[in-house]
C-alpha positions as CSV (number, residue, x, y, z in Angstrom):
1,M,-115.5,19.9,-37.3
2,K,-112.3,20.8,-39.1
3,I,-114.1,21.1,-42.4
4,K,-116.6,23.6,-40.9
5,V,-113.7,25.8,-39.6
6,F,-111.9,25.6,-42.9
7,C,-115.0,26.5,-44.8
8,S,-115.7,29.4,-42.4
9,A,-112.2,30.7,-42.9
10,I,-112.5,30.6,-46.7
11,L,-115.8,32.4,-46.5
12,I,-114.4,35.1,-44.3
13,F,-111.4,35.5,-46.7
14,F,-113.7,36.1,-49.7
15,V,-115.9,38.5,-47.8
16,V,-113.0,40.6,-46.6
17,S,-111.3,40.6,-50.0
18,S,-114.4,41.7,-51.8
19,C,-114.7,44.7,-49.5
20,K,-111.3,46.0,-50.5
21,K,-111.6,49.7,-51.5
22,E,-110.8,50.2,-55.2
23,D,-108.3,52.8,-56.4
24,K,-110.3,55.3,-58.3
25,G,-107.4,56.5,-60.4
26,S,-107.6,59.7,-62.3
27,P,-109.2,60.9,-65.5
28,G,-107.5,59.9,-68.8
29,V,-106.3,62.2,-71.6
30,N,-109.2,64.5,-72.7
31,E,-111.5,63.2,-70.0
32,V,-113.2,65.1,-67.2
33,W,-114.7,63.2,-64.3
34,L,-117.8,64.5,-62.4
35,E,-117.3,63.5,-58.8
36,Y,-118.2,64.9,-55.4
37,K,-120.0,67.8,-57.0
38,A,-116.9,69.0,-58.8
39,Y,-115.2,68.6,-62.2
40,N,-111.8,66.8,-62.3
41,P,-110.0,68.6,-63.8
42,T,-111.8,71.9,-63.8
43,Q,-109.7,73.3,-66.6
44,M,-108.0,71.8,-69.7
45,S,-106.4,72.9,-72.9
46,V,-106.8,70.9,-76.1
47,V,-106.3,71.4,-79.8
48,A,-109.1,72.0,-82.2
49,G,-110.9,68.8,-83.3
50,T,-110.4,67.1,-79.9
51,T,-113.3,65.1,-78.3
52,V,-113.6,65.5,-74.6
53,T,-115.4,62.8,-72.6
54,Y,-117.2,63.8,-69.4
55,T,-117.9,60.8,-67.1
56,N,-120.1,60.8,-64.0
57,K,-118.2,59.1,-61.3
58,D,-120.5,60.4,-58.6
59,N,-123.8,59.0,-57.2
60,A,-125.7,62.1,-58.0
61,N,-127.0,63.3,-61.4
62,H,-124.9,65.9,-63.2
63,S,-124.9,67.8,-66.5
64,I,-122.4,69.6,-68.7
65,T,-123.9,72.9,-69.9
66,E,-121.8,75.3,-72.0
67,T,-122.6,78.9,-70.9
68,S,-123.3,80.3,-74.4
69,G,-125.6,77.4,-75.2
70,L,-123.2,75.6,-77.6
71,F,-124.0,72.2,-76.0
72,D,-125.9,70.7,-73.1
73,S,-125.6,67.1,-72.1
74,G,-128.9,66.8,-70.3
75,T,-128.9,64.5,-67.3
76,I,-125.8,62.4,-67.0
77,K,-126.6,59.6,-64.5
78,S,-124.0,57.8,-62.4
79,G,-121.6,55.7,-64.5
80,N,-122.7,57.4,-67.8
81,S,-120.7,59.7,-70.1
82,F,-121.2,62.5,-72.5
83,T,-118.8,63.6,-75.3
84,H,-118.3,66.8,-77.2
85,T,-115.9,67.6,-80.0
86,F,-114.4,71.1,-79.8
87,N,-113.8,72.1,-83.4
88,D,-113.3,75.9,-83.0
89,K,-110.6,77.7,-81.2
90,G,-111.6,79.7,-78.1
91,T,-112.4,79.2,-74.4
92,Y,-115.6,77.3,-73.5
93,Y,-117.0,77.6,-70.0
94,F,-119.4,75.0,-68.6
95,Y,-121.4,74.2,-65.4
96,C,-123.7,71.7,-64.0
97,N,-127.5,72.5,-64.0
98,Y,-127.9,70.5,-60.8
99,H,-125.1,72.3,-58.9
100,S,-124.5,75.5,-60.7
101,S,-124.3,77.5,-57.4
102,N,-121.3,75.3,-56.5
103,S,-118.2,77.1,-57.9
104,A,-116.3,73.8,-57.8
105,E,-118.7,72.5,-60.4
106,Q,-117.7,75.0,-63.1
107,G,-115.0,74.5,-65.6
108,A,-113.3,75.6,-68.8
109,I,-111.9,74.1,-71.9
110,Q,-109.4,76.2,-73.9
111,V,-109.2,75.1,-77.5
112,K,-106.0,76.1,-79.4
C-alpha cells in the first residue's frame, strides 16, 4: 500500500512540474517576434548590412511583407522564422498579409 501512495505522489509531482508555464522571454538583438497578432518590437533601428530575424511565436500564420515590395516572407507558420538583410539605408515599413487591418501588426526598420 505504501508503494502505491509513493508512486502516486511521484506521478503527481511529474505531472504538476511539467505543467509549469515557461517564461517566454523577449526577442534577441535584431530579432522581431510575431505574437498575439502583433510585432515585438514594432520598430527597430539597425546599421546597414544587418540581418533581422522574424520569428513566429504565435499559433496563427503570419507574414512579413515590405510595403514597397522589397521582400515578402510568404507564410510563416508557428515556430518558423524568416530573415532579411537590410543593405541600404532608409526606413522600411512592413505588415502581415493575414492581419494587415490590425495596426499592431505593422512595423518599421530604420537602417542607418
